[in-house]
C-alpha positions in Angstrom: -25.7 16.7 -15.9 -23.7 15.5 -13.0 -22.5 19.0 -12.1 -26.1 20.1 -12.2 -27.1 17.3 -9.8 -24.3 18.4 -7.4 -25.4 22.0 -7.5 -29.0 20.9 -6.4 -27.6 18.7 -3.8 -25.9 21.7 -2.3 -29.3 23.4 -2.4 -30.9 20.2 -0.8 -28.3 20.5 2.0 -29.7 23.8 3.0 -33.3 22.7 2.6 -33.1 19.0 3.7 -34.6 15.7 2.2 -35.9 17.2 -1.0 -34.6 18.8 -4.1 -36.1 19.9 -7.5 -34.0 18.9 -10.5 -34.9 19.9 -14.1 -34.8 16.7 -16.4 -36.0 16.4 -20.0 -37.8 19.5 -19.7 -39.4 18.8 -16.5 -38.8 19.6 -12.9 -38.3 16.3 -10.9 -38.5 16.0 -7.1 -35.9 13.6 -5.6 -35.8 12.4 -2.1 -32.3 11.4 -0.7 -31.1 10.3 2.7 -28.4 12.4 4.3 -25.8 9.6 4.0 -26.1 9.9 0.1 -24.8 13.3 0.3 -22.0 12.5 2.6 -20.9 9.6 0.3 -21.0 12.0 -2.8 -18.8 14.5 -1.0 -16.3 12.0 0.1 -15.9 10.5 -3.4 -15.0 14.0 -4.7 -12.4 14.7 -2.1 -11.1 11.6 -0.5 -7.5 10.6 -1.7 -7.2 7.2 -3.3 -5.3 4.1 -2.0 -2.5 3.5 -4.7 -2.2 0.0 -6.4 -0.1 -2.4 -4.3 1.5 -5.8 -4.7 3.0 -8.0 -2.1 4.9 -11.2 -1.3 6.6 -12.5 1.8 9.1 -14.8 3.4 9.3 -16.1 7.0 11.0 -12.9 8.2 10.2 -10.2 5.5 7.4 -8.7 3.5 8.0 -7.3 0.0 5.5 -4.5 -0.6 5.5 -2.6 -3.9 3.4 0.6 -4.3 2.7 0.7 -8.1 2.8 4.4 -8.8 4.8 6.0 -11.5 6.8 9.2 -11.1 5.9 9.8 -7.4 8.2 12.6 -6.3 9.1 13.0 -2.6 6.4 10.5 -1.2 5.8 10.5 2.6 6.2 7.1 4.0 6.0 6.4 7.8 6.6 3.0 9.4 4.8 2.3 12.6 4.8 -1.0 14.6 1.6 -2.3 12.9 1.0 0.4 10.3 2.5 2.0 7.2 1.3 5.5 6.2 1.7 6.5 2.5 1.0 9.9 0.9 2.1 10.9 -2.6 1.1 12.1 -6.1 1.8 10.3 -9.3 0.7 8.4 -12.3 -0.2 9.6 -15.7 -3.0 11.8 -14.3 -0.8 13.1 -11.3 -3.6 12.0 -8.8 -3.2 12.4 -5.0 -2.9 9.2 -3.2 -3.0 8.5 0.6 -3.6 5.4 2.7 -2.7 3.9 6.1 -2.1 0.2 5.8 -3.2 -1.6 9.0 -0.8 -4.7 8.9 -1.7 -8.3 10.0 1.3 -8.2 12.4 3.9 -5.9 13.7 7.2 -5.1 11.9 10.5 -3.8 12.9 10.4 0.0 12.0 14.1 0.4 12.4 15.1 -2.2 10.1 12.3 -1.8 7.4 13.3 0.5 4.4 11.7 2.1 1.4 13.2 2.6 -2.1 11.4 5.2 -4.4 11.9 4.4 -8.1 10.6 6.1 -11.3 8.1 3.4 -11.9 7.1 2.3 -8.4 8.1 2.4 -4.7 9.5 -0.7 -3.2 9.3 -1.5 0.5 11.0 -4.2 2.5 9.2 -4.8 5.7 11.1 -6.8 8.3 8.7 -8.8 10.5 9.1 -8.3 14.2 8.4 -11.9 14.9 9.7 -14.5 12.4 7.5 -17.4 12.0 4.7 -18.8 9.8 3.6 -16.9 6.8 0.9 -14.1 7.3 -2.4 -15.4 5.9 -3.0 -12.0 4.5 -1.3 -8.6 4.5 -3.7 -6.5 6.2 -5.3 -6.8 9.7 -8.9 -7.0 8.3 -9.5 -9.9 6.0 -11.4 -7.8 3.4 -10.7 -8.2 -0.4 -9.3 -5.0 -1.8 -9.3 -4.2 -5.4 -6.0 -2.4 -5.3 -4.2 -5.1 -3.5 -2.7 -8.0 -5.4 -0.1 -10.8 -4.8 3.3 -10.2 -6.4 3.7 -13.5 -8.1 7.1 -12.7 -9.4 8.4 -12.6 -5.8 6.1 -15.1 -4.2 7.3 -18.4 -2.8 5.3 -21.0 -0.9 6.2 -21.3 2.8 7.4 -24.9 2.3 9.7 -23.9 -0.6 11.1 -21.1 1.5 12.0 -23.6 4.3 13.8 -25.8 1.8 16.2 -23.1 0.5 19.8 -23.4 1.2 22.6 -21.2 2.4 22.8 -19.4 -0.9 19.8 -17.3 -0.1 22.0 -15.3 2.2 24.3 -14.1 -0.6 21.2 -13.6 -2.8 19.4 -11.3 -0.3 22.7 -9.4 0.2 23.1 -8.8 -3.4 19.5 -7.7 -3.9 19.7 -5.3 -1.0 22.9 -4.0 -2.4 21.2 -3.4 -5.9 18.1 -1.9 -4.4 20.2 0.5 -2.2 22.3 1.4 -5.2 19.4 2.2 -7.5 17.6 4.2 -4.7 20.9 6.1 -4.0 21.7 8.1 -1.0 21.6 6.9 2.6 18.6 4.7 2.1 20.6 1.5 1.4 20.3 -0.9 4.3 23.1 -3.3 5.3 22.6 -7.2 5.4 23.4 -6.9 9.2 20.3 -4.8 9.8 18.0 -7.5 8.5 19.1 -10.4 10.8 18.8 -10.9 14.5 21.9 -12.0 16.4 20.3 -15.4 17.1 19.0 -16.0 13.4 20.4 -18.7 11.2 21.5 -18.0 7.6 18.8 -20.4 6.5 16.2 -17.7 7.8 17.2 -15.3 5.0 14.9 -15.6 1.9 15.8 -15.8 -1.8 14.2 -13.1 -3.9 13.7 -15.3 -6.9 
């Protein structure tokens, strides 16, 4: 039935505003605005945003794209944007989205780590300071975006952490780079500014 409606919508596009659709043995006339056809076309062709979780520290954002078996994804870092394109999941759907971030990141220091079950990103904030109130520039609730509670720490708890967080982050980065393989492993030196203190480096746990 849905396919039949779509066929008649194509006919309606050539003869605007009205279409005849057989239903229950009768021919029914329907009236649709042009926007309805545009929305129908977009829903059939527009790539989906992948499910995402996130957490943060004062100087870093942890972003996880929850997409299994995504081979050779395209990930581009810009000052205030992240572009993702890839196919994966059980149905091998195509996903594509540009994330307009709340603030700018350091594109040279930020890294991505493709996995079998997900893709992990570490975004280094260009300006260290208070927590971002939300990940995206626009404060709009997105059904595909959730908080990563396994990594989340309140801002006050992050401030109280001791010097051990430096070693913890270094070990975490080493493990992520090792699992990711190749040249994608970042060094700890890439994640800290010359004037930063050890206390600025967050603990993953």
